[in-house]
C-alpha positions as CSV (number, residue, x, y, z in Angstrom):
1,M,1.6,20.9,22.0
2,M,-0.1,22.2,19.5
3,S,-3.1,19.5,18.3
4,I,-2.2,18.2,15.2
5,F,-3.1,15.7,12.3
6,L,-1.3,15.7,9.4
7,L,-2.7,13.9,5.5
8,L,0.5,14.2,3.5
9,L,0.2,13.1,-0.4
10,L,2.5,13.0,-2.5
11,V,3.0,12.7,-6.5
12,L,3.9,9.1,-8.0
13,V,5.0,9.8,-12.3
14,L,2.9,8.2,-14.7
15,L,6.0,6.4,-16.1
16,Q,5.9,2.9,-16.1
17,K,9.7,2.0,-15.1
18,D,7.7,4.0,-11.5
19,Y,5.9,0.6,-11.2
20,V,8.0,-1.8,-12.6
21,K,8.8,-4.6,-10.4
22,A,12.4,-5.9,-11.1
23,V,11.2,-9.4,-12.0
24,T,10.9,-11.1,-15.7
25,L,8.0,-13.5,-16.5
26,T,10.8,-16.6,-16.2
27,D,11.2,-15.0,-13.0
28,I,7.8,-15.3,-12.0
29,V,7.8,-18.6,-13.3
30,L,10.6,-20.0,-11.4
31,S,9.5,-18.1,-8.2
32,L,6.0,-19.8,-7.8
33,Q,8.2,-23.1,-8.3
34,Q,10.6,-22.1,-5.5
35,R,7.4,-21.3,-3.2
36,G,6.0,-24.5,-3.8
37,I,2.6,-22.9,-5.4
38,L,4.0,-24.4,-8.8
39,T,5.2,-28.1,-9.5
40,M,8.4,-28.9,-11.3
41,S,6.3,-30.2,-14.0
42,Q,4.0,-27.0,-13.9
43,K,6.3,-24.8,-14.3
44,D,8.5,-26.8,-17.1
45,T,4.8,-27.2,-18.7
46,I,5.0,-23.1,-18.8
47,V,8.2,-22.1,-19.9
48,Q,8.4,-24.7,-22.6
49,H,5.1,-23.5,-23.9
50,L,5.8,-19.9,-24.3
51,N,9.3,-20.8,-25.4
52,D,10.0,-17.1,-26.9
53,D,13.4,-15.6,-25.0
54,D,12.2,-12.4,-25.4
55,L,9.3,-12.6,-23.8
56,L,10.4,-14.3,-21.1
57,S,13.0,-11.3,-20.0
58,L,10.2,-8.7,-20.4
59,P,9.5,-7.0,-17.1
60,M,6.2,-7.4,-15.8
61,M,4.0,-5.3,-14.1
62,H,0.9,-5.8,-11.5
63,H,-1.7,-3.8,-13.3
64,H,-0.8,-4.0,-16.9
65,R,-2.9,-6.3,-19.5
66,S,-1.3,-9.5,-21.0
67,I,1.1,-9.8,-23.4
68,L,0.7,-13.2,-24.2
69,S,-1.0,-14.2,-27.9
70,E,-4.8,-15.1,-27.6
71,E,-3.2,-19.1,-28.4
72,Q,-0.9,-19.0,-25.0
73,E,-3.3,-17.8,-23.0
74,A,-6.1,-20.2,-24.3
75,F,-3.1,-23.2,-23.8
76,L,-2.2,-22.1,-20.3
77,Q,-6.2,-21.6,-19.1
78,K,-7.2,-24.9,-20.6
79,Y,-3.9,-26.7,-18.6
80,F,-4.9,-24.8,-15.4
81,Q,-8.5,-26.2,-15.1
82,Q,-7.3,-29.9,-16.0
83,E,-4.7,-29.3,-13.3
84,E,-7.4,-28.0,-10.9
85,A,-10.4,-30.8,-12.1
86,S,-7.3,-33.0,-11.1
87,Y,-6.6,-31.7,-7.8
88,R,-2.7,-30.9,-8.7
89,M,-3.7,-27.5,-8.4
90,T,-6.3,-25.4,-6.2
91,S,-8.8,-22.4,-7.5
92,D,-7.0,-20.3,-5.5
93,V,-3.1,-20.5,-7.1
94,R,-5.0,-21.0,-10.6
95,Y,-6.4,-17.5,-9.9
96,Y,-3.0,-16.1,-8.7
97,V,-0.9,-17.3,-11.4
98,S,-3.2,-16.2,-14.6
99,T,-3.3,-13.0,-12.8
100,L,0.7,-13.1,-12.6
101,L,0.7,-14.2,-15.9
102,K,-1.7,-11.2,-16.6
103,F,-4.3,-13.2,-18.4
104,Q,-6.8,-11.0,-20.0
105,Q,-9.9,-12.7,-18.2
106,P,-8.4,-15.0,-15.2
107,P,-11.1,-17.1,-13.4
108,I,-13.8,-15.5,-10.9
109,L,-14.0,-18.3,-7.8
110,R,-17.3,-16.2,-6.4
111,R,-20.1,-14.6,-7.4
112,S,-21.3,-11.5,-6.5
113,D,-24.5,-9.2,-7.7
114,I,-23.1,-6.0,-6.1
115,S,-21.4,-3.7,-9.3
116,A,-19.8,-0.9,-8.5
117,S,-21.9,2.6,-8.3
118,S,-20.4,6.4,-8.1
119,V,-20.5,8.2,-5.4
120,F,-22.7,11.3,-5.6
121,A,-20.9,14.8,-4.9
122,N,-22.7,16.9,-3.0
123,Y,-21.1,20.3,-4.9
124,N,-20.7,21.6,-8.2
125,Q,-17.6,20.4,-9.5
126,S,-17.7,22.6,-13.0
127,Y,-16.7,25.9,-10.6
128,Y,-16.5,24.4,-7.1
129,T,-14.2,22.0,-5.6
130,G,-16.3,21.7,-2.1
131,I,-14.4,21.8,1.3
132,V,-11.0,21.6,0.2
133,R,-9.1,24.4,-1.1
134,L,-5.7,25.4,-2.3
135,V,-3.5,27.5,0.4
136,G,0.6,26.8,-0.3
137,H,2.9,24.7,-2.5
138,Y,6.6,23.2,-2.3
139,R,8.7,22.1,-4.8
140,N,13.0,21.9,-5.4
141,D,14.1,22.8,-8.6
142,S,17.8,21.5,-7.7
143,L,16.2,18.1,-7.1
144,R,13.8,17.9,-10.3
145,Q,14.9,16.0,-13.6
146,E,13.7,16.9,-16.9
147,D,10.3,14.8,-17.4
148,D,10.3,12.8,-14.3
149,V,9.4,14.0,-10.8
150,P,11.4,12.1,-8.0
151,Y,9.5,12.1,-5.4
152,R,7.9,9.0,-3.7
153,G,6.5,9.0,-0.3
154,I,5.7,11.3,2.5
155,W,4.7,11.4,6.3
156,G,4.8,13.8,9.1
157,F,4.8,14.5,12.8
158,A,4.6,17.5,15.3
159,T,6.9,18.3,17.9
160,G,6.3,21.2,20.2
161,E,4.6,24.1,18.2
162,E,6.6,23.0,14.8
163,E,5.5,20.8,12.5
164,Y,6.9,18.8,10.2
165,A,6.9,16.4,6.5
166,L,9.3,13.7,5.5
167,L,9.1,13.3,1.7
168,V,11.2,10.7,0.2
169,D,12.3,10.8,-3.4
170,I,14.8,8.9,-5.9
171,Y,17.4,10.7,-3.7
172,G,16.8,10.7,-0.5
173,L,15.0,12.5,2.3
174,H,13.8,16.2,2.5
175,I,12.3,17.4,6.2
176,I,10.2,20.3,5.7
177,N,8.9,22.5,7.9
178,V,4.9,23.1,7.5
179,T,4.1,24.9,10.7
180,N,3.2,27.6,8.1
181,A,1.5,25.8,4.8
182,T,1.6,28.6,2.6
183,T,5.8,28.7,2.9
184,P,6.8,25.2,3.7
185,I,10.6,25.3,4.4
186,L,13.2,22.9,3.6
187,V,15.4,22.7,7.0
188,T,17.9,19.6,5.9
189,F,18.0,17.3,2.9
190,I,19.5,13.6,3.4
191,E,21.0,11.5,0.3
192,L,20.7,8.0,0.3
193,E,21.0,5.6,-2.7
194,A,19.8,6.8,-5.9
195,I,16.8,4.6,-6.7
196,N,14.4,4.0,-10.0
197,L,11.7,2.4,-8.3
198,V,9.4,3.1,-5.1
199,R,10.7,4.5,-2.1
200,D,8.8,5.1,1.3
201,V,9.1,6.3,4.8
202,D,7.3,6.3,8.1
203,I,8.2,7.2,11.7
204,Y,7.9,6.1,15.5
205,N,7.8,8.3,18.3
206,D,9.9,7.0,21.3
207,I,8.3,8.7,24.3
208,T,10.5,7.3,26.8
209,T,13.6,9.2,24.9
210,N,11.2,11.7,23.2
211,T,12.7,10.9,20.0
212,V,11.7,10.5,16.5
213,Y,12.5,8.2,14.2
214,A,12.0,7.5,10.5
215,Y,12.3,4.6,8.6
216,V,13.0,4.7,5.1
217,A,13.0,2.1,2.6
218,A,12.7,1.0,-0.6
219,Q,12.9,-1.1,-3.7
220,S,15.2,-1.4,-6.5
221,A,19.0,-1.8,-4.8
222,A,17.9,0.2,-1.5
223,R,18.1,-0.3,2.0
224,L,15.9,0.4,5.0
225,H,17.7,3.7,6.5
226,V,17.2,4.4,10.5
227,I,17.2,8.5,10.7
228,N,17.1,10.0,14.0
229,V,15.2,13.3,12.8
230,T,15.4,14.6,16.6
231,G,19.3,14.2,16.2
232,I,18.7,16.2,13.1
233,L,16.7,18.8,14.2
234,N,19.4,19.3,16.9
235,N,22.2,19.6,14.7
236,E,23.3,16.0,15.1
237,E,25.8,14.9,12.0
238,V,24.2,13.0,9.5
239,G,26.6,10.0,10.1
240,V,25.9,10.1,13.5
241,S,21.7,10.2,12.8
242,V,21.7,8.0,10.0
243,V,22.2,4.4,9.6
244,D,21.8,1.6,6.9
245,R,20.2,-1.7,8.4
246,G,20.4,-3.5,5.0
247,R,17.1,-5.5,3.8
248,E,17.8,-4.7,0.1
249,Q,14.5,-4.0,-2.0
250,Y,12.0,-4.9,0.7
251,G,10.4,-1.5,1.1
252,H,7.7,-1.1,-1.9
253,T,5.6,0.6,1.4
254,V,6.7,1.0,5.2
255,T,4.2,0.3,8.1
256,V,4.9,1.4,11.2
257,S,2.0,0.8,13.9
258,N,1.7,-0.6,17.4
259,G,5.3,-0.5,18.3
260,F,6.1,-2.7,15.1
261,L,7.9,-1.8,11.4
262,I,6.9,-3.8,8.7
263,L,8.7,-3.4,5.7
264,N,6.0,-4.1,2.7
265,S,7.8,-5.5,-0.3
266,G,4.5,-5.8,-2.4
267,N,6.6,-8.1,-5.1
268,Y,7.0,-11.3,-7.1
269,N,10.3,-11.4,-6.5
270,P,12.5,-14.6,-7.5
271,D,14.7,-14.5,-4.4
272,P,12.5,-17.5,-2.0
273,N,13.4,-15.1,1.1
274,A,11.8,-12.3,-0.2
275,P,7.9,-12.2,-0.7
276,G,5.9,-11.0,1.4
277,C,6.7,-8.7,4.4
278,Q,9.3,-8.7,7.3
279,I,8.4,-7.3,10.9
280,F,10.7,-5.7,13.2
281,D,10.1,-5.1,16.8
282,L,10.5,-1.4,17.6
283,N,9.8,-1.3,21.8
284,T,13.0,-3.4,22.1
285,N,15.3,-1.2,20.0
286,P,14.1,1.3,17.3
287,W,17.2,2.3,16.2
288,D,18.4,-1.0,15.3
289,P,14.8,-3.2,15.8
290,P,15.2,-6.7,15.5
291,L,13.4,-8.7,12.8
292,V,11.0,-10.9,14.9
293,G,8.5,-12.5,11.9
294,M,7.3,-12.4,8.6
295,Y,4.5,-13.1,6.5
296,T,5.0,-14.8,3.3
297,R,1.2,-15.8,2.1
298,G,1.0,-13.0,0.0
299,D,2.5,-10.2,-1.7
300,C,2.0,-8.1,1.0
301,H,1.6,-4.7,-0.9
302,D,0.6,-2.8,1.8
303,S,-0.5,-3.5,5.8
304,T,-1.8,-2.0,8.6
305,L,-1.9,-3.6,12.2
306,H,-5.0,-3.1,14.4
307,R,-6.3,-4.7,17.7
308,I,-9.7,-6.4,17.4
309,R,-12.1,-7.5,19.9
310,V,-12.7,-11.5,18.6
311,N,-14.5,-14.6,19.9
312,N,-12.1,-17.7,21.8
313,V,-13.1,-20.8,20.6
314,E,-11.8,-22.4,23.2
315,N,-13.0,-21.1,26.0
316,N,-16.5,-18.8,24.0
317,E,-15.0,-15.4,25.5
318,E,-14.1,-12.2,23.8
319,E,-10.5,-11.4,24.0
320,E,-8.5,-7.9,21.9
321,R,-5.8,-9.7,19.6
322,L,-3.2,-8.0,17.2
323,F,-4.4,-8.7,13.7
324,L,-2.2,-8.0,10.3
325,I,-4.4,-7.1,7.5
326,S,-2.4,-7.7,4.3
327,A,-3.6,-6.4,1.3
328,D,-2.3,-9.3,-1.2
329,G,-1.7,-7.8,-4.2
330,G,-2.2,-9.8,-7.4
331,V,-4.2,-13.2,-5.1
332,G,-6.8,-9.9,-5.5
333,K,-7.7,-10.6,-1.5
334,W,-6.9,-8.5,1.6
335,R,-6.3,-11.1,4.5
336,F,-6.4,-10.7,8.3
337,V,-4.0,-12.9,10.0
338,D,-3.6,-13.8,13.6
339,F,-0.3,-11.3,14.0
340,Q,1.0,-13.3,17.4
341,R,0.7,-16.8,15.9
342,T,3.2,-15.2,13.3
343,I,5.4,-14.2,15.3
344,D,5.4,-17.1,17.3
345,S,5.6,-19.6,14.3
346,Y,8.6,-17.6,13.0
347,Q,10.9,-17.7,16.6
348,D,10.3,-21.3,16.3
349,W,11.3,-22.2,13.4
350,K,14.9,-20.0,13.2
351,P,17.0,-21.5,10.1
352,E,19.7,-22.9,10.9
353,F,20.6,-21.9,6.8
354,P,19.8,-18.3,6.4
355,T,18.9,-19.7,2.9
356,V,15.9,-21.7,4.0
357,Y,12.7,-20.2,3.1
358,Y,10.3,-19.8,5.4
359,E,6.5,-20.3,4.9
360,T,3.9,-18.6,7.2
361,P,1.7,-21.3,8.4
362,K,-1.7,-21.3,6.9
363,E,-3.4,-21.5,10.4
364,A,-2.2,-17.8,11.2
365,I,-4.7,-16.5,8.0
366,L,-8.0,-16.3,9.9
367,G,-10.0,-14.8,6.9
368,E,-10.2,-13.4,3.5
369,T,-12.1,-11.1,1.6
370,Q,-13.8,-12.9,-1.7
371,L,-13.1,-12.0,-5.0
372,I,-15.4,-10.2,-7.0
373,A,-17.4,-11.8,-9.9
374,D,-18.4,-8.7,-11.4
375,F,-14.6,-7.4,-11.8
376,H,-12.6,-9.9,-14.0
377,F,-9.5,-8.8,-11.9
378,S,-8.8,-7.0,-8.6
379,Y,-5.6,-6.0,-7.6
380,A,-5.4,-5.5,-3.7
381,H,-3.4,-2.0,-3.1
382,S,-3.4,-1.1,0.1
383,H,-6.8,-0.1,2.5
384,A,-7.9,1.7,5.7
385,F,-10.0,-0.3,8.7
386,D,-12.3,1.4,10.4
387,E,-12.0,-0.2,14.1
388,E,-15.3,1.6,15.6
389,T,-17.3,0.0,12.8
390,M,-15.5,-2.8,12.1
391,L,-15.8,-1.9,8.0
392,L,-12.7,-2.3,5.7
393,Y,-12.1,0.1,2.7
394,A,-10.9,-1.8,0.2
395,F,-8.6,-0.1,-2.7
396,E,-8.3,-1.7,-5.9
397,E,-5.7,-0.5,-8.4
398,S,-6.8,-2.2,-11.6
399,N,-9.4,-0.4,-12.7
400,G,-12.5,-2.5,-11.6
401,Y,-13.8,-0.4,-8.7
402,D,-12.4,1.7,-6.2
403,V,-13.4,1.0,-2.8
404,A,-14.7,-2.0,-1.5
405,I,-16.7,-1.9,2.0
406,W,-16.0,-5.0,3.4
407,N,-17.9,-5.8,7.3
408,L,-16.2,-7.4,9.9
409,T,-18.8,-7.4,12.2
410,N,-20.0,-10.8,12.7
411,A,-16.7,-12.6,12.6
412,I,-13.1,-11.7,11.0
413,N,-13.1,-15.3,9.1
414,A,-16.2,-14.2,7.2
415,P,-16.2,-10.4,6.1
416,V,-19.3,-9.9,4.4
417,L,-19.6,-7.1,0.7
418,V,-21.6,-4.3,1.9
419,K,-20.9,-2.1,-1.8
420,T,-17.9,-1.2,-4.3
421,L,-17.8,2.3,-5.1
422,T,-16.0,4.6,-7.7
423,Y,-15.4,8.3,-7.6
424,S,-18.5,10.9,-8.5
425,Q,-17.0,11.3,-12.1
426,D,-15.8,7.9,-13.0
427,K,-18.9,6.8,-15.1
428,T,-19.5,10.3,-16.5
429,S,-16.4,12.3,-17.8
430,H,-13.1,11.2,-16.4
431,N,-12.3,7.2,-15.5
432,A,-9.3,7.5,-12.9
433,I,-7.7,4.5,-11.3
434,L,-7.9,4.8,-7.6
435,H,-3.9,4.2,-5.9
436,N,-5.1,4.4,-2.2
437,G,-6.4,6.6,0.7
438,H,-6.7,7.1,4.6
439,L,-9.3,7.2,6.7
440,F,-9.6,10.4,9.7
441,K,-11.9,11.4,12.0
442,V,-12.9,15.1,12.8
443,S,-15.4,15.6,16.1
444,N,-18.6,13.2,15.0
445,K,-17.6,13.1,11.0
446,K,-15.3,10.1,9.1
447,Y,-13.2,10.9,5.8
448,L,-12.0,8.9,3.1
449,G,-8.8,11.2,1.5
450,L,-8.5,9.6,-2.1
451,A,-5.6,9.5,-4.3
452,Y,-6.5,8.9,-7.6
453,Y,-3.6,8.7,-10.6
454,T,-5.4,11.4,-13.0
455,G,-8.7,12.1,-10.6
456,G,-6.5,13.9,-8.2
457,F,-7.6,14.1,-4.7
458,R,-11.1,13.5,-3.6
459,L,-12.2,13.6,0.1
460,W,-15.4,11.4,1.1
461,D,-17.4,11.6,4.0
462,V,-18.2,7.9,5.3
463,T,-19.6,8.9,8.2
464,N,-22.6,7.1,7.7
465,A,-21.4,3.9,5.1
466,D,-24.4,3.1,3.6
467,D,-24.9,7.1,2.1
468,V,-21.1,7.7,0.9
469,L,-20.8,11.2,-0.3
470,E,-18.1,13.1,-1.9
471,V,-17.5,16.5,-0.1
472,G,-14.5,18.0,-2.0
473,H,-11.5,17.5,-4.5
474,Y,-8.0,18.8,-5.7
475,D,-7.4,18.0,-9.3
476,T,-4.1,17.7,-9.8
477,F,-4.1,16.1,-12.9
478,Q,-4.0,20.1,-14.5
479,P,-1.6,21.5,-16.9
480,F,0.9,22.8,-14.5
481,D,4.0,21.7,-12.6
482,N,3.3,22.2,-8.7
483,D,4.1,20.8,-5.3
484,I,0.6,21.8,-3.2
485,I,-0.4,21.6,-0.1
486,I,-4.0,22.1,0.9
487,D,-4.5,23.3,4.4
488,Q,-8.4,22.0,5.3
489,N,-8.0,23.9,9.1
490,E,-10.4,26.7,7.8
491,L,-12.8,24.4,7.0
492,F,-13.6,22.4,10.0
493,P,-13.7,25.9,12.2
494,A,-14.9,24.3,15.7
495,N,-11.9,21.8,15.1
496,T,-8.0,23.2,15.6
497,D,-6.7,20.2,13.6
498,I,-4.8,20.9,10.4
499,F,-5.0,18.9,7.7
500,T,-2.0,19.1,4.9
501,F,-2.1,17.5,1.4
502,F,1.1,17.4,-0.5
503,G,0.7,16.0,-4.2
504,Q,2.4,17.0,-7.8
505,A,-0.3,18.6,-10.2
506,S,1.3,16.4,-13.5
507,G,0.8,13.2,-12.0
508,A,-0.5,10.7,-9.1
509,W,-1.2,11.3,-5.7
510,N,0.5,9.1,-2.7
511,L,-1.4,9.9,0.6
């Protein structure tokens, strides 16, 4: 079997509808009260003070500025401060509610003397792209709409000598053969329900049956679909190899790791059963995985699972435990959650009535990053975690900084901020917002592939976290309209792995 590692990048259109959570200001306030974050009195005060049907019905976006007037914001800021001083609201809740209501300057909880610095590029960007090269592109004109790019999420896998990309858009799933990176070939397209928001995909390789499954989920009115990709490649009928598993609008992002599927909602959904993320056991049944847990203490915009060695306080011995790292969106924090405790708590809960709201116990959260005072707001969007160095690379989406590096070496309940970084041209020629990234290793080198909205694809060498270098880029924000593939096999002659990137030239990248 060919040794392979795929990094795949996808466009997300810079149109508001792509990022609008299907939620109004009224929905947000009511949801906070339903979830016990606000009291009934606090909810009534907010709604009564705003007293504007047009304002209350506006759709909200998680990384855009305030729509409140200065007078409205000043009143609510003062009111929240009084509630906190009277111990009717915690400082965390005050920050959370302030960010959800899009305050221009929400309160900062803790101070830091560390400010973001630009990463040094060790190449001349005016005429050279470093170690990144463009070798081909994929484009499907039959599904392209005027002034719209429908692609949403992407992943990939290899079977035998063949390599495939799974590309989802607003209409369904493309299965693309990328064995020859210069000429990607569409194998088939599986039509799903049409959406106007975000759709994502991840895969699970069941080694007991040599079957690759794809899990496609989305926001809007879309649902989770489980797809037997191996069956599709073996010419099985779609009706046999594709099944609808419900879970409507839970899939802002999808995570498959350590034998579990996690649907990350990443939203402020007013339905009290729909915040956070849902956890499914793939080891039991990858075709119809049972729901085994939920994490509901944050937005869970994105998540990863990691086996980390920690000290057991009961016997003072080290043990390996599974942790969920959740990027909790508007809270501005990345949280480290005891995964087994989360599962056990949900299993013990077992509600008599399905509409009863489940809340993950606070004790399951063993640690969290702190807010950084240099930046008036942080949106915890996604992250990458290095299990060898215990460094968390946190990707921020409100343009305060690009990447924050947190050190968890000493204790998972006390992460230490190492530094905050922006890409090489952020402060000199073009300020751009980071969407997400991926950490990978080549021989003895470690790299971060970073996906920007208008800064293109950036490749950082993070082998030494104290001396991060930008070693290449590809500018996707150009006046041409192609979906591209970048094959970096030639860049690392001593390594046979292939690195493939997908993107769209006039929009954002998703990795």
